[in-house]
VEXMIKOL-726647 format. One record per residue (C-alpha): x, y, z; residue in three letters. Coordinates in steps of 0.5 Angstrom, whole numbers. Layout:
BEGIN
{rec {X; Y; Z}; 'ALA'}
...
END
This chain:
BEGIN
{rec {0; 0; 0}; 'MET'}
{rec {3; 7; -2}; 'THR'}
{rec {1; 14; 1}; 'HIS'}
{rec {2; 21; 0}; 'ARG'}
{rec {7; 25; 5}; 'ARG'}
{rec {10; 32; 5}; 'PHE'}
{rec {17; 32; 6}; 'VAL'}
{rec {21; 39; 8}; 'LEU'}
{rec {25; 40; 1}; 'ALA'}
{rec {29; 46; 4}; 'ARG'}
{rec {29; 51; 10}; 'VAL'}
{rec {27; 58; 8}; 'PRO'}
{rec {32; 63; 9}; 'ALA'}
{rec {26; 68; 10}; 'GLY'}
{rec {19; 67; 10}; 'ALA'}
{rec {16; 60; 9}; 'LEU'}
{rec {13; 59; 2}; 'THR'}
{rec {9; 53; -1}; 'GLU'}
{rec {15; 50; -5}; 'ASP'}
{rec {19; 49; 1}; 'CYS'}
{rec {15; 42; 1}; 'PHE'}
{rec {15; 37; -4}; 'ARG'}
{rec {9; 32; -4}; 'LEU'}
{rec {12; 24; -5}; 'GLU'}
{rec {9; 18; -5}; 'GLU'}
{rec {12; 12; -1}; 'ALA'}
{rec {10; 5; 2}; 'PRO'}
{rec {6; 5; 8}; 'ALA'}
{rec {11; 2; 14}; 'ALA'}
{rec {8; -4; 18}; 'GLU'}
{rec {8; -4; 25}; 'PRO'}
{rec {13; -7; 29}; 'LYS'}
{rec {13; -9; 36}; 'GLU'}
{rec {10; -4; 41}; 'GLY'}
{rec {8; 0; 35}; 'GLU'}
{rec {1; 3; 32}; 'VAL'}
{rec {-1; 4; 24}; 'LEU'}
{rec {-5; 10; 24}; 'LEU'}
{rec {-9; 13; 18}; 'ARG'}
{rec {-9; 21; 19}; 'SER'}
{rec {-16; 24; 20}; 'LEU'}
{rec {-14; 31; 21}; 'TYR'}
{rec {-7; 35; 21}; 'VAL'}
{rec {-6; 40; 26}; 'SER'}
{rec {-3; 47; 23}; 'LEU'}
{rec {1; 51; 28}; 'ASP'}
{rec {6; 57; 28}; 'ALA'}
{rec {11; 52; 32}; 'ALA'}
{rec {11; 48; 25}; 'ASN'}
{rec {15; 54; 23}; 'ARG'}
{rec {20; 54; 29}; 'ALA'}
{rec {21; 47; 28}; 'TRP'}
{rec {25; 48; 22}; 'MET'}
{rec {30; 53; 25}; 'GLN'}
{rec {33; 48; 30}; 'GLY'}
{rec {32; 44; 36}; 'ALA'}
{rec {26; 46; 41}; 'THR'}
{rec {23; 42; 46}; 'TYR'}
{rec {23; 37; 40}; 'ARG'}
{rec {28; 35; 34}; 'ALA'}
{rec {29; 40; 29}; 'ALA'}
{rec {26; 38; 22}; 'VAL'}
{rec {31; 37; 17}; 'GLU'}
{rec {31; 37; 9}; 'PRO'}
{rec {29; 31; 6}; 'GLY'}
{rec {25; 29; 13}; 'GLY'}
{rec {17; 28; 13}; 'VAL'}
{rec {14; 35; 16}; 'MET'}
{rec {13; 34; 23}; 'ALA'}
{rec {6; 36; 26}; 'GLY'}
{rec {1; 34; 31}; 'GLY'}
{rec {-5; 30; 28}; 'ALA'}
{rec {-11; 26; 30}; 'LEU'}
{rec {-11; 19; 27}; 'GLY'}
{rec {-15; 12; 27}; 'GLU'}
{rec {-12; 6; 28}; 'VAL'}
{rec {-11; 1; 22}; 'VAL'}
{rec {-6; -4; 26}; 'ALA'}
{rec {-3; -5; 32}; 'SER'}
{rec {2; -9; 36}; 'ARG'}
{rec {1; -5; 42}; 'HIS'}
{rec {-3; -7; 48}; 'PRO'}
{rec {-7; -1; 49}; 'ALA'}
{rec {-9; 0; 42}; 'PHE'}
{rec {-14; -4; 37}; 'GLU'}
{rec {-16; -3; 30}; 'PRO'}
{rec {-21; 3; 30}; 'GLY'}
{rec {-19; 7; 36}; 'ASP'}
{rec {-17; 14; 36}; 'LEU'}
{rec {-11; 17; 38}; 'ALA'}
{rec {-7; 23; 37}; 'SER'}
{rec {1; 25; 37}; 'GLY'}
{rec {6; 27; 32}; 'ASP'}
{rec {4; 23; 26}; 'LEU'}
{rec {7; 28; 21}; 'GLY'}
{rec {4; 31; 14}; 'TRP'}
{rec {3; 24; 12}; 'GLN'}
{rec {-3; 20; 10}; 'GLU'}
{rec {-1; 14; 14}; 'TYR'}
{rec {4; 13; 20}; 'ALA'}
{rec {7; 8; 24}; 'VAL'}
{rec {8; 11; 31}; 'ILE'}
{rec {11; 8; 38}; 'PRO'}
{rec {4; 7; 42}; 'GLY'}
{rec {8; 10; 48}; 'LYS'}
{rec {8; 17; 44}; 'ALA'}
{rec {1; 17; 43}; 'LEU'}
{rec {-5; 19; 47}; 'MET'}
{rec {-11; 15; 46}; 'LYS'}
{rec {-18; 19; 45}; 'GLU'}
{rec {-25; 18; 46}; 'THR'}
{rec {-29; 18; 40}; 'ARG'}
{rec {-34; 24; 40}; 'SER'}
{rec {-37; 28; 35}; 'GLU'}
{rec {-35; 33; 32}; 'PRO'}
{rec {-28; 29; 31}; 'LEU'}
{rec {-25; 36; 30}; 'SER'}
{rec {-26; 38; 37}; 'HIS'}
{rec {-21; 33; 39}; 'LEU'}
{rec {-15; 37; 36}; 'LEU'}
{rec {-18; 44; 38}; 'SER'}
{rec {-21; 45; 45}; 'ILE'}
{rec {-20; 38; 47}; 'TYR'}
{rec {-13; 37; 44}; 'GLY'}
{rec {-7; 41; 45}; 'ILE'}
{rec {-10; 48; 44}; 'THR'}
{rec {-15; 48; 49}; 'GLY'}
{rec {-10; 44; 54}; 'LEU'}
{rec {-5; 50; 53}; 'THR'}
{rec {-10; 55; 54}; 'ALA'}
{rec {-13; 52; 60}; 'TYR'}
{rec {-6; 50; 64}; 'PHE'}
{rec {-2; 56; 61}; 'GLY'}
{rec {-7; 61; 64}; 'LEU'}
{rec {-9; 58; 70}; 'LEU'}
{rec {-3; 55; 72}; 'GLU'}
{rec {2; 60; 70}; 'VAL'}
{rec {-2; 66; 69}; 'GLY'}
{rec {-6; 65; 75}; 'GLN'}
{rec {-11; 70; 74}; 'PRO'}
{rec {-16; 73; 79}; 'THR'}
{rec {-23; 76; 78}; 'ALA'}
{rec {-23; 83; 77}; 'GLY'}
{rec {-16; 83; 74}; 'GLU'}
{rec {-14; 85; 67}; 'THR'}
{rec {-12; 80; 62}; 'LEU'}
{rec {-8; 81; 56}; 'VAL'}
{rec {-8; 76; 50}; 'VAL'}
{rec {-4; 77; 44}; 'SER'}
{rec {-6; 73; 38}; 'ALA'}
{rec {-12; 73; 41}; 'ALA'}
{rec {-16; 71; 35}; 'ALA'}
{rec {-12; 65; 34}; 'GLY'}
{rec {-13; 58; 36}; 'ALA'}
{rec {-10; 58; 43}; 'VAL'}
{rec {-11; 66; 44}; 'GLY'}
{rec {-19; 66; 43}; 'ASN'}
{rec {-19; 60; 48}; 'VAL'}
{rec {-15; 64; 54}; 'VAL'}
{rec {-19; 70; 53}; 'GLY'}
{rec {-26; 66; 54}; 'GLN'}
{rec {-23; 62; 60}; 'ILE'}
{rec {-21; 69; 63}; 'GLY'}
{rec {-28; 72; 62}; 'LYS'}
{rec {-31; 66; 66}; 'ILE'}
{rec {-26; 67; 71}; 'LEU'}
{rec {-28; 74; 72}; 'GLY'}
{rec {-23; 78; 69}; 'CYS'}
{rec {-23; 84; 64}; 'ARG'}
{rec {-20; 81; 58}; 'VAL'}
{rec {-17; 85; 52}; 'VAL'}
{rec {-14; 82; 46}; 'GLY'}
{rec {-9; 84; 41}; 'VAL'}
{rec {-10; 82; 34}; 'ALA'}
{rec {-8; 84; 27}; 'GLY'}
{rec {-14; 88; 23}; 'GLY'}
{rec {-20; 91; 25}; 'PRO'}
{rec {-25; 85; 23}; 'GLU'}
{rec {-21; 81; 28}; 'LYS'}
{rec {-22; 86; 33}; 'CYS'}
{rec {-29; 87; 32}; 'ARG'}
{rec {-30; 79; 32}; 'TRP'}
{rec {-27; 79; 39}; 'LEU'}
{rec {-31; 84; 42}; 'THR'}
{rec {-38; 83; 38}; 'ASP'}
{rec {-37; 75; 38}; 'GLU'}
{rec {-33; 73; 44}; 'LEU'}
{rec {-35; 79; 49}; 'GLY'}
{rec {-28; 81; 50}; 'PHE'}
{rec {-28; 88; 54}; 'ALA'}
{rec {-23; 91; 48}; 'ALA'}
{rec {-19; 89; 43}; 'ALA'}
{rec {-12; 93; 40}; 'VAL'}
{rec {-10; 92; 33}; 'ASP'}
{rec {-3; 91; 33}; 'TYR'}
{rec {-2; 93; 25}; 'LYS'}
{rec {-6; 100; 26}; 'ALA'}
{rec {1; 103; 29}; 'GLY'}
{rec {2; 107; 36}; 'SER'}
{rec {1; 100; 39}; 'LEU'}
{rec {4; 102; 46}; 'PHE'}
{rec {-1; 108; 47}; 'LYS'}
{rec {-7; 104; 44}; 'SER'}
{rec {-6; 98; 49}; 'LEU'}
{rec {-5; 104; 55}; 'ARG'}
{rec {-12; 106; 53}; 'ALA'}
{rec {-15; 99; 53}; 'ALA'}
{rec {-12; 98; 60}; 'CYS'}
{rec {-12; 104; 64}; 'PRO'}
{rec {-11; 100; 70}; 'GLN'}
{rec {-5; 97; 67}; 'GLY'}
{rec {-4; 89; 66}; 'ILE'}
{rec {-4; 84; 71}; 'ASP'}
{rec {-3; 78; 67}; 'VAL'}
{rec {-1; 78; 60}; 'TYR'}
{rec {-1; 71; 56}; 'PHE'}
{rec {4; 72; 50}; 'ASP'}
{rec {4; 68; 44}; 'ASN'}
{rec {8; 72; 40}; 'VAL'}
{rec {14; 76; 43}; 'GLY'}
{rec {17; 82; 39}; 'GLY'}
{rec {14; 89; 40}; 'ASP'}
{rec {7; 86; 43}; 'VAL'}
{rec {11; 83; 49}; 'PHE'}
{rec {15; 90; 50}; 'GLU'}
{rec {9; 94; 49}; 'ALA'}
{rec {5; 90; 55}; 'ALA'}
{rec {12; 89; 59}; 'LEU'}
{rec {12; 96; 61}; 'PHE'}
{rec {5; 97; 63}; 'GLN'}
{rec {5; 91; 68}; 'MET'}
{rec {2; 92; 74}; 'ASN'}
{rec {6; 90; 81}; 'LEU'}
{rec {7; 83; 82}; 'ARG'}
{rec {4; 82; 75}; 'GLY'}
{rec {5; 75; 71}; 'ARG'}
{rec {7; 74; 64}; 'ILE'}
{rec {6; 67; 61}; 'ALA'}
{rec {10; 66; 55}; 'CYS'}
{rec {7; 61; 50}; 'CYS'}
{rec {10; 62; 44}; 'GLY'}
{rec {14; 67; 40}; 'ALA'}
{rec {11; 67; 33}; 'VAL'}
{rec {13; 74; 31}; 'SER'}
{rec {20; 71; 30}; 'GLY'}
{rec {19; 65; 27}; 'TYR'}
{rec {18; 67; 20}; 'ASP'}
{rec {22; 73; 19}; 'SER'}
{rec {29; 76; 21}; 'ALA'}
{rec {30; 76; 28}; 'PRO'}
{rec {29; 83; 31}; 'PRO'}
{rec {35; 88; 32}; 'ALA'}
{rec {34; 88; 39}; 'HIS'}
{rec {30; 85; 45}; 'GLY'}
{rec {26; 89; 49}; 'PRO'}
{rec {30; 94; 53}; 'ARG'}
{rec {30; 95; 60}; 'GLY'}
{rec {27; 88; 62}; 'VAL'}
{rec {31; 86; 68}; 'PRO'}
{rec {30; 92; 71}; 'GLY'}
{rec {23; 92; 70}; 'MET'}
{rec {22; 85; 72}; 'ILE'}
{rec {26; 87; 79}; 'VAL'}
{rec {22; 93; 80}; 'VAL'}
{rec {15; 91; 79}; 'LYS'}
{rec {17; 84; 82}; 'ARG'}
{rec {14; 81; 76}; 'LEU'}
{rec {14; 73; 74}; 'SER'}
{rec {15; 71; 67}; 'VAL'}
{rec {15; 64; 66}; 'ARG'}
{rec {15; 60; 60}; 'GLY'}
{rec {12; 53; 59}; 'PHE'}
{rec {10; 47; 55}; 'ILE'}
{rec {3; 44; 55}; 'VAL'}
{rec {6; 37; 56}; 'MET'}
{rec {9; 39; 63}; 'ASP'}
{rec {2; 39; 66}; 'PHE'}
{rec {-1; 32; 62}; 'PHE'}
{rec {-1; 29; 69}; 'ALA'}
{rec {-8; 33; 70}; 'ARG'}
{rec {-10; 32; 63}; 'ARG'}
{rec {-17; 29; 65}; 'ALA'}
{rec {-18; 34; 70}; 'GLN'}
{rec {-17; 40; 65}; 'ALA'}
{rec {-21; 36; 60}; 'LEU'}
{rec {-27; 35; 64}; 'ALA'}
{rec {-27; 42; 66}; 'GLN'}
{rec {-27; 44; 58}; 'LEU'}
{rec {-32; 40; 57}; 'GLN'}
{rec {-37; 43; 62}; 'ALA'}
{rec {-35; 50; 60}; 'TRP'}
{rec {-37; 48; 52}; 'VAL'}
{rec {-43; 44; 54}; 'SER'}
{rec {-46; 50; 58}; 'GLU'}
{rec {-44; 55; 53}; 'GLY'}
{rec {-39; 59; 56}; 'LYS'}
{rec {-34; 57; 51}; 'ILE'}
{rec {-35; 58; 44}; 'LYS'}
{rec {-31; 53; 40}; 'VAL'}
{rec {-28; 56; 34}; 'VAL'}
{rec {-25; 52; 28}; 'GLU'}
{rec {-22; 53; 21}; 'ASP'}
{rec {-22; 47; 18}; 'VAL'}
{rec {-19; 46; 11}; 'ILE'}
{rec {-21; 40; 6}; 'ASP'}
{rec {-16; 36; 3}; 'GLY'}
{rec {-9; 33; 4}; 'PHE'}
{rec {-5; 37; -2}; 'ALA'}
{rec {-7; 44; 2}; 'LYS'}
{rec {-3; 43; 8}; 'LEU'}
{rec {3; 47; 5}; 'PRO'}
{rec {-2; 53; 3}; 'ALA'}
{rec {-5; 52; 10}; 'ALA'}
{rec {1; 53; 14}; 'LEU'}
{rec {3; 59; 10}; 'VAL'}
{rec {-4; 62; 11}; 'GLY'}
{rec {-3; 61; 18}; 'LEU'}
{rec {3; 65; 19}; 'LEU'}
{rec {0; 71; 15}; 'HIS'}
{rec {-6; 71; 20}; 'GLY'}
{rec {-11; 68; 15}; 'GLU'}
{rec {-14; 64; 21}; 'ASN'}
{rec {-19; 65; 26}; 'ARG'}
{rec {-19; 60; 32}; 'GLY'}
{rec {-16; 53; 31}; 'LYS'}
{rec {-13; 51; 24}; 'ARG'}
{rec {-13; 44; 21}; 'MET'}
{rec {-13; 40; 15}; 'VAL'}
{rec {-18; 35; 14}; 'ARG'}
{rec {-15; 29; 11}; 'VAL'}
{rec {-20; 23; 11}; 'ALA'}
END
């Protein structure tokens, strides 16, 4: 049996383009002892896909000629691992391929529920990142001001909605007036700031007249700097990603005056990876499911049909095309 897969043809020197990937046909491997063969159903698109091309992070770098890495939801076709049987659903780093053989220990077994796409968005890495990043790292309390960057994106919109549930005044930072209106009109954020409109620092100050207590950072760069210098005493910054530097040249300098600002305001700045909290995954999923069923969280997904559209879908995500969680439906 053959299947399609995308390999990384070259690492881009600048912005990612579709021709950085090459579509191939290859034989599907047979699982060995302890392994599972899965058919990909949905492939997750994330800004981190681009970061993995730049070098080792919390995972090995994606090298030219290798299958493009990426999280996905798959259905078990054959298994030589005792925890999985044909027909089961599992998620993991299946990569950009229609069939994947993965060690069973590297997979998370999923409970089948409809729509299946929710297993990659609100009940997947996206929702868990928002949940643990905000509650465990940001530690907001009712009445505080929470600022979220990339607020119309996959993680950001969920962070903002959870912040509202907890009684925070939520301010989103997004690109363009349409996304900003969507955040306030549809998701009920207290305010939204368009980082593309100029005067980011002043706009953020106007939106946060009482300062910022918690900043959930998905982008780094100028937005991080603008938020940092408006943090309140003992504010908390949860560092989730730095997408502003993934697909462009690194900035000429980092935020200036950072050490002094952190010391004077007694700020807590903490980076995290969602896997740090997986021991409590079941607890988080139960709470997320309750909030969704109660209508307190709107699940926002951007689903694109067709395996061949993966490269264009990732390029578009890096240019801010999506609202909510972007993924490609493979089968």
